[in-house]
Structure formats: structure tokens, C-alpha cells
N, C-alpha and C positions, 0 to 999 in steps of 0.2 A: 780509330780516329783521334786526329790531332787536336789542337787548342783550335777554338774558335776567336777570331779577331774581333775586338769591340774597337769599333770606329770612334775617333776623335771627332769635335766638331767640326773642324776643318775637314776632314777625310768625308763626313756626312756631306758637308755643303758641295763638295767636287762631286761626290755621288748623285745628289740631287739635280745637278747641271748635266750629267751624262745620262741620268734617267730620263730627263726633260726631252733631250735629243732622240733617245730611241722611242719615246712615245710618239714624238712629232713624226719621225721617220714612218713608223708602223701604220700612223692613221693616213699619210699620203698613201702608201701601197695599198691599204684598204680600199680606197676609194678607186685605185687603178686595177684591181683586179676584177676581171671580166672575161667572158667567154671570147677567144681569139688572141689573147695576149700570151706570151711565152713567159716561161719563168727566168729566163735569162733577161728579158725586158725588166721585169721588176727588178730583179738583181742588181742590175746596172743602174736604174734609177734609185734604189736603196743607197748604193755605194756613192753617187754623185750627191744625194742629199747629205749623207753623213759628212762627207769631205768639205761640202760647201759650208757646214756649221762648225768646221774646224775640228772636228773628231777623227779619230782612226776606226776604220772598221776591225774589230778586235779578232773576228774570226779569220780574216785572211792570214795565212801563215800559222795559224794554230794547227799543230800536228801535221802541217802539209796542206790544210784545206785552202782553196784558192779563191773564194768567193766571200763577198761582203755579208751575204744572208743565207739560210737554209730555207728552202722552199719545198714543203712536203706535200704530196696530192694522194687525197682518198686513204688507200692502206698504207702509206708511208707514214710513220709515226714521225720520226724526227731525222734531222740531217741529211734531208734532200738535197742533192746538188742542182743548182739552176741549170736550165739548158736549153734546149731547143723544144720542149714538150710545150705544147699549146693548151692551154686551159679550156674546157669545154662546159657548157650548161651543165648544172647538178653535180659538178666536182666539189669537193673541198680542199681549200688551200692553205696550208698552216705556214705561217712566216714567222721566222725568228732572226731577232736582230740584235746585235751586241755592238758596244762601241767603247774606245777608252778616251776620256779628255782629262787632261792635266794628271794623267798616272792612274786615274780610277774608272771603272767599268759600269755601264749600265745594260741590262739584258732583260729582253721581254721578247713574248711570242703570242701569237694568237691565231685561231683557225677561222677562216671565213667562207662562206658559201659563195660559188659562182652561179649567179643567177638564180633560179628557183631550184631547191634540193628536195630529195626526199623527205617525208615525213621523218624517218630513221636517222636520216642526218641531221635534220633540224633539233631533233630530240638530242642527239649527241652534242650538238653545239651548245644547246640550253644547260645540258648536265656539266660539260666541261667548265662552262662558266662559273655555274653555281658553285661546282666544287671547288675552284681557286677562291672564289668569295667565301666559302666555308671554311678553307684553310686559313685565308688572312685573317679572319676572324678570331682564330685560335692563336694568331702570332703575337701573343702579349706577355709581358715580362711576368716571370713566375708560372707560366705554362711550361709544358715540356715539347721537346720536338715531336715526340709520338702523337701529340694533340693535333698537330697540323696533320700528320701522315694518316690518322684515322679519319679526321674530316674528310678528306679526299675518297679514301676506300669507302666510306659509309655512303657519301652521296652519289659514287658511280654505282656501286652494287644493289643499293636499294631501288635503281633504276634498270636493274638488269645488265648493266655494262661491268667491264673489268677494267683494273688498273694495271699498266705496264710494271712489273715487278723488278726488272733487271736494269732500269734507267731511274736517275734520280735528279730531284732539284740538289741545290747546291748553294753554299756560302759564295759571295761576292763581294769584291772591293777592288783592291790593287791588281788583283789577279782574276780572271774570268770565272775560275773555279777555286773556291777556297773550301775549309771546312765549314761546316758538316755537310755530310750527305744525307739529302732529305728524302727517304722514301714516299712514296703514294699509297703507302699501305703501313698500318703499325696500331699500337695500343695507347690509348691516352695514359698520360702520366709517366709514359716510359722515354727514356733518352735524355739528352743534355736539357739542363733549365735554360729557358730563354731569358736574356738579360738585355738592358736597354743599351744600343749601340751597335748590337749585332745587324747584319744586312744578308738577307736570305733571298736567293732566286727560288721561289716556290712555282713548281710546273707540274700540275697533273697532267697525264698522257693516259688517255680513257679510249678503250676500244669497245667497239658493239659485239665483238666476239670474245674469244679467249684471249688470255693476257700474254701469251707466247709470242715471241719477236724472233726476226733474224736480221742479219745484216748482208745487204747485196753484195756481189763481186767487186763493186767500185769501193768497197773499203768503207763507206760511210753511210748509205741510206739504210735505214732501219726500217723493216716492214712487218705488219702482222704475219702471223706464221699461218693463220687460216683465211687472209685474204679480207679481213673485216675492215670497216672505216676506223678511223681514228683520229682524235682531236687532241691538239697539243696549247695549252694556254701558261702563260708564265708572266709574272710579275716580280720585280726586285722591292722587297719591303723591309722596312726600318722598324726594329723593334724600339719602342719608345717607352716611357714610364707611364703612357696612358694608351690611346688608341693606336694600333698600328699605322704606319704611315708608308703608303704606297709612292714609291719615288718614280715609278714607270707609268703612270697614269696622268693625263693632262689635268683631270679635274680633281686629284689628290683624294680619291675615295677609293672604296672597295667594291 
């Protein structure tokens, strides 16, 4: 693991602006998710909104990726490629949005229900949100990276779910992916100490079944190996001298 970049006040200011944009974009997409819409329609809307706000869709061109968003459905964990798939009642749709503005990135994701979903799917959404909240509560100066990781693991497993162990959260700033890697499992008190000025993309990926995953032949879409449902929630969080600051939430709360 390399060095974790401590952001200056000016860098933090730019990241807050980028964070506000991804928060606004994902909120609009949330309202458009319904039975009958295609994932490519959602992606085109996301790209248009990003560009209208003067930002760059940072996913486009990242390792050859060609879309502004990732949209993953049901057993797809992350990196789903928008296309002609039509969302239907009962689906879960995970939307991941990243932008760069004035040289700095904002990154956020959330999983949304399409109409009325099963009780298991609804529980998965509740647990995913609470796992992210629990992780953010640990994102305080003086704590360690393992405190964040353990909070996600504990919330998932005490509800009978599993955490994906082969994909991670990450630092974020000038680059979309910076040090450190942030596993969704770990031990309290282990790993680097958290310091004010660190900006972390914390992103629980939780499955209703086992934790194992595989990547489809498109080279991007990651699915659960056993076909179980998956949820993905992500916020960009600033470590401060006091309470953690969520810079990708419109209400600035956890």
C-alpha cells in the first residue's frame, strides 16, 4: 500500500463541488428508475446531466470503459454496462456515478428498488444502507482503516448476508482510485490510522448468498457466483478533526 494523500483546503473545496454534482445526478436517476426504462436510457440521462453541470464523466475512457455510469441489476455486483436491458418490477438496480471537475473527483453509488421488491431484496437494501452508515461513523481521525472495514462486515453478517471480498473501496481525489484500498471486512484497530484531510470512497458490496464473484465475458460486469442478489452503496467521505463529512450526500449527513 502506498501513501495516502492528505488533501489541502483548496483540494477539499474542489472535491465538495464534484461530490455535490454526483449527489445531484444520482438523485435524478433515482427518480427515473422504474419498470420499462432501459439501462442505456438512464446512462444517457446521467451523462447529459454531468456535462450540463460542467463536469467530466470520469468513467468514460477509464481502462477503455465507454459509459458515464455503471448500472448493475439483481445479481450483478458492480460494473454493469448500460445497454438495452429493460428494468422490470421487482428488480434491484445499482447505479454508480463518478465525475471529475477542476481536476478532482466525486464518486457515489446506490442500489434502488424497481417498484415493489421481495422482502429479501428490501432487507438487503436496508442492510446495505446501514452498513455504509456504520462504516461512515468509524471514519474519524484516530481510528484505523480496519474499523471501517469491520463495521461493514459486522452489519452484513449479523443479518445473514456476506460481503464481497475481492473488490474494495478506495481513496479518491485527483484520481478516481487512490490509496488506500478499503476492504469490506477486517479487524478493528488494524490498518493505517485515519487522519484529517483523507478522502475515502467507502462502498459496501453485500450479497444475500455467498461472497464469491466472477466477471462476465464482457470483461466488466461482476456477478455473484451463486446468482444471489447484491447491493452496492458508496459515498465519498472526508476525514475531519471531528465528525466525518459525507461530500456526496446532498444533506451532508450520514
